[in-house]
N, C-alpha and C positions, 0 to 999 in steps of 0.2 A: 548750361553748362555757363564761363565768361571768356574772354582773352586770358590766358595765362603764361605768367613764367616766360616761353625762348618759343611759346609756339603760341600755334591760335588755333584752339578747340569750339569749331560749330555749332550753331541753336540749328540750322541747316537753313541758312538764307541762301537764292538761288544763286548771288554768286561764289559762296564757299562751295558750289561743286567744281569752278573753275581750275583746272591745273592751279599749282602753288608756283608749276615750273614757266607755266604760260607770262601770271602776271609779274612771277618774278623779277623774267624776260623785259617787263615796261619798264624797273626799273633803271635799266642799261643805258647808254648815250643808242639814239642814231632812230627811237622809237618816233619821230617825229614832233613837231609842234607841242608845247605839254595842252594841250586842252582839259578842258573841268574835265570832260569823260576819262582821261587820260589819266587825269590828277586825282580822279578818283581810283581808278584801279589799281593805281600807285599807291593809295592810301591805303589799300585792303593790304593787297600784298607786305607792306610793310609789319600790319596787321598781323599776317599772318606768320613774319618773320620776325613777333617778338618787341618791335619799336612801336613801342603804344602809342608815343608822348608821338617824337616824328610822323606815323600813319594820321592819327591824327590833325595833324597837322594839315596833311598833305585832302584829308577829307573836308574840312575846317574852308581848306581853302577852294576846292572846288564847286561847297557850297555857296561860297560869296560870290564869288563869276558865272555860274549858272546856276540860280540857287530854287529853277523850276524844270529841271533836268529832267530827263526819262531814266535818271540814274537816281535824284533828289532822295525818292523813298528808301530806297536801297542803302544809298550812302549815310541818310540819316539814321537804320536804322544801327548797320557797322560803328557809327559815334556815337554811340547810346551804347551796345556792351564794350568800343573802348572806354568812355564816361565811368560808364559803370566800376570798369577791373583799376582804376583808376584811384575812384573811390569820389565821384562824385557825379552820387546816385539823383540829386535834381536837375543836375544838366544831362544823366542817360532820358529822365523820364520824359521830360520835356520833348530829348530826339526821336521817340521811343513814338510819346502823341501826336507826332511832326510827323515821324516818316506812319503812322494810320491814317494821318490827313487826305496824308497824297495819293496812298490807296488803300482804298478802308475795307479789302479787300485781302491783301494782305495777310496770313496767317501770323510771321515774322513776331514785325510791332507790338502785337498786344499782347502775342504770348511771352516775347521778354519783358512788356513794361508785368505783364501778374505777375513774375518770377519776383520783375524786383519791386514789387508791393509785397510780395508779400518775406522779399529779404530783408524791405523796412519796416513789417509789422504790422503791414497793415492788409490784419485776411478779408476783409469784405472784400474793398476794393478787390487785392489780390486776386479771392476765389471766381468771383463777377466774370471780370476778364478774361483769365484761363479756360470758365467756362464756353462765353466768346468768341476764343479762338479755336475754342474745340470744337464752337460748328464752324469756322470757318472751311473748316477743309476736315471734312470728315473724313476720311480717310491715313488722317494725321493722329495721333495717341499721344502723344509727349507732353498736348496739357490737360488729356482726364490723370498720367499715370503723374506727374507735375503735383497736381493736386492733390490726388490718393496718397503720396511721400507725404505730402505736407503735412495733411489729418491723421496718417498713421502713427505723426511723430504727437503731434498734439493732442492723444487719444478718443480724434474723434471719429470713432474706424466705422462708424456705421455710415458716413457719407463718404468714406475708404473707400468701405468695402459695394459702395456703387457705380466708386467711377472706375476704381478695376476691373468691375464684371459689364458692363460700358465701352471699356478697352478691349475685351476680350470678347467684346461682341462685335468691334470693328475688326481688332485685328484677331484670329480666334488663334491664331499660333504664338502669340506672345507672351514668353514666358520672361518677360516683366511682369509685365498684368497677375499673372502665377506665380507667382514669386511672391507680387504683394498681395494675394489673397491666402500665400501661406504666415505671411511674418502675421496678418491681426489674425488668422484661429494659433497663432502660434504664440501671440501677445495674449491671449480668451485662453490659453492653458487647454487647445483643442489640438493635443496632438498630432491624430490617428487622420483627421482634417484639414492639418499645417503638411502634412506626410507627404500627402495628397498632394496638394497641392507642388510644394517643391517635384515633389518627381513629376510631375506633372511638366513641370519648366523645364526638368533633364531632355522629359521625350520631347519638344516644342529643341529645348538649345541645348544641345552635346554639351557637359563640364558647363557650365552658365556657374559666373564665381560665382553669387547672392546666392541662388539653391545648395552650390553644395552648404557654402559655409552652413547656411540657416539650417540645413539638416545638420552638421556638426551642432547646432547648436541644440538643435531637439533632441538628438540621442544623446547628450551631456545630462538632459537634464532627466533620463527613464535610466533605473536601478537597473545597476547589469550591461552599458551600452556602449559603457565606455572604449571598447577596443576600437567599434564602429562610428564614433562620435571622433574619433583621434583621425577613423581614416577617410572621413569625410575632410577635416581638415587641410590633411595630406593631401587629398586630392585637390581642395582651392589651391591652398600653396603652387601644385604645381602649374593649375590654371589659370591665378594670378598673383605672381606671384609678387608683385611691383602694388598688389591692388590695397582699394580704402582698406580691410581688417584684414591683410598681411599679417599683423604685428601681430593682434590679438591673436588670429591662427596658429599661429606659431607657440603665440604660449599656451596654446590650447594641448596642444600637442606632446610641448615638453610640461604636461605633466600643471597647470596651474588653471583651477577650477574659475573662468569669471564671467559672471552676468550677462545677457544679453540686456545691451543696449541701446543698439545703434538704433533702434526705430521705437522706441520707448520713449515721452515726456520724461525730459528730469527734472527735475522736483532743487532747486538751489539747496545745499548745505545749512543755509542760513534765508528761506524765504523773505521770512517779515521783514527783514533789517535790509533785504535782495532792494522785494520791491519797493520800499518805503523811500530806500535812495533813487532811484530810477522821477517813481513821483515826485521829488527835490528837487530834478533834472528836468523836468518836466514842466515843474512850476518857474525855475528860472528861465528856459527856453521862450514860455512866455510875460517874462517880465520884461525880457530881452525884446520882446515882437518878432518875436520865431514862431507863429501858434504851428504849421508844420509840422519842425521842430518837435513842441511839445503834444500834437500828436501821436505822433510817434512811441515818445518816451511813455505817455501814458499805455499805451499799447500793448505795450515791454513790460508797463509792471503791472496790468489788470493779468496779462497772463501768468505773472511767476508768480503773481496775490490767486492766483485759479488753483492751485499746486501748493497753498502756505496752509494759514491760516482763515478759517472762512471770517472769523469778524476781523481784522485787517483785511477782507477782500471787499468786506462789505464796505469797508470806510470809506477803502481808495475807488472804489466806483458809486459810490454817492457823491465824492469830491471830481472823480470822472464826468460825470454825469451833468453838473451844475458848468461845466468851462466847456464840455462836447456831445451836451445832449444832443445836441442835431444834425451827429454822425451816426452812422448805422449800427458801423461798429462796437462804439460804447452800448448802445441798448440794445444789442444782441447780445452781449456780454453780459445786462442787464436781467434779461428775458434765462439765461441759460442760469443765473448764477442765482434767481430767486426758482428755477424748475428743481435748483439742489438745493433749496432747504423747502422743498415740497409747497413751494406757495406757488399755486397756479394766478391767483389772479394779477397778482404782482406783474408774476413772466410776463403769460398775457398784457399787460399793459404796451408794457414797455418791450416786448412783442409790434403791439401794432404801431408801436412809431416806425422802429427799426422795419418795418417792411413799406411805410409809406415815405420813409427818405428811401431805401433800397426795394422795392420791389419786386424783381427778379432775382431778388439772394436766397436760392435754394435751403440752405440754412437757418434762413428767419420764418422760412414757410415751415418747415420740417417742427420749427421748435413753437412753433405757434398750432400748427394742430394737435400736438400731445400737450400741450398747454388747456388749448379749450377741451381738448378730448377730458381733461382730468377736472373739467369744471361743470362738462357733458355740457356745455355746447355742441349740437354738433353740426349745424351748420358753416358755426366758425371752418369747423376741422375740413369739413365737404370741399370749399372754398379754396383751402390751403390746398390739404393736399390733388385738386382737380389743375390750378395753379401751378402746382410738382411735377405733374409726371406730366403735362403742357409742356414745362423745362425741361425736363426727365426723362427722355421715355423711355429708356433701358433701368429707371430706380423699380423696380419688383418691391422691392416693400411699399412704393410710394402709391401701386397698384394696390395692391393685397388691399391695405389699411382702407383702404379708399372702400374696396369692394363687402370690406369689414362693417365701414359705419351705414355707409347706406343699407345690409341687409339685417345688421344686427342690432346697428342702434337708433337706427330712426323707421328702420321698418319697411324702408321701399323694397321692396321686391323684384319688382321689376327689373328695376336699378341696380341691385346687387346683382341680380342674376348677368346681368348683361357686361358688370365692371368684371366677373368673376370670366367672364365669356371672353372676355378682353386677355385675362391675366391668361388664360389654358391658352390664349392664340400666340401671343407676344411673346411668355416665360413658357413654352410647353417641356427644357429642360430641368424647371424650377421645381424642388420640388415636392414645393402647398400644390404643383398642379395637378395632382393626384387625385386629393381633395378636391377642387371643386363639385368633381362630381354631384359629392356626398353633400358639398352647401347647398347648387342648385334645386335640392331635391328636396333637403331645409325649410328651404325658401320658398318655396313653391307646393310644399306644406305646409304650412306654415299662413298661406295667401291664403287657402282652396279652406281654412276654414273657417278667415274673416265673414264676416254676416254681409249680405246682397248690398249696396250702394239703396236710401232712401228714396223715393220712385217723388 
């Protein structure tokens, strides 16, 4: 969330939980000398009232007067939110970075910087920062949910699913995580599984609007369930009459059939032209000397081209690599492009470059494991998966694939058995845990058949 319109929607800063009335009182006369701290508090109060320009000015004055004050990190974070809302994204990023330097253990500035990076098209940096934020506060699931929502929208459902499962592990009663898993199942046309997740969300949070709306969408896709679909949409409108999907729900209740698009990657009407225009804008920005603006436009062009003509996507990617081959996000795009084209060797080469540039990027590691497995290079597969399981302890798919690679591909029965046992202990509720005993038995039998080592 960001500062919006007449009010202030808080990211969760410690200052944000202070009563608005108390802070507003600081605006009145008689509060004593306008110390830097009071200037800061007054700035926050003004932001809460919706006065972005004056609130920003007060925060800047406080920081000019006492740049190393105890309030400085929080002030920079609020200033970043104000600049972001006002459209000054470069300044907002600098504010968040400054806040994180002053307080490296703070969740908020890292989380905000990650959200800003995604908002401006830098997927690789955004997701890495959000993962870092998630590790800074193991009780807070917002960063995981933000990654899940973004990756769901952009078709990276395997990563989204892992984020939602990890959020559930941290907060078992998270209706948002259950609904996120339901959305992925709905997009994959697994209606029974989707309904289970949405119903779980309602058990966790009665009348949870996103679950109600998506249950309406789900039943609208089932023959003979029109009445039930309409009932869920009506329940949604009752729970959230001004909600994000209220207009769509009202149209559905009125009999219109609308496609579920809220969490589906949107293909443009003319992707070839749009991606080409964005690339032209990137070149213009580069010619003007603004390399970062050019980079942001390049990422947007690649994203749109991905859902359009593969030939055009390849051409834009080729040009992007010439200019931004030193950026992990561009090399990741190249790796995924070649994976889609069933060219694992080219994919692996690009992904190895991406890994060198961003060694702890989970998407790079996952794709590198896939490309290496397709090439039969299982040593590289194992290295990538081991690193991924360290970065994402809640990644059940990575741990299971690592066990399979050890046992089935490399014939390392002991290693395979050990990882399967780890999986069974770590993910006892995963359906695959029921298969561990059979997998272990097969590996033990295969190991028993091997001839003894030579003397």
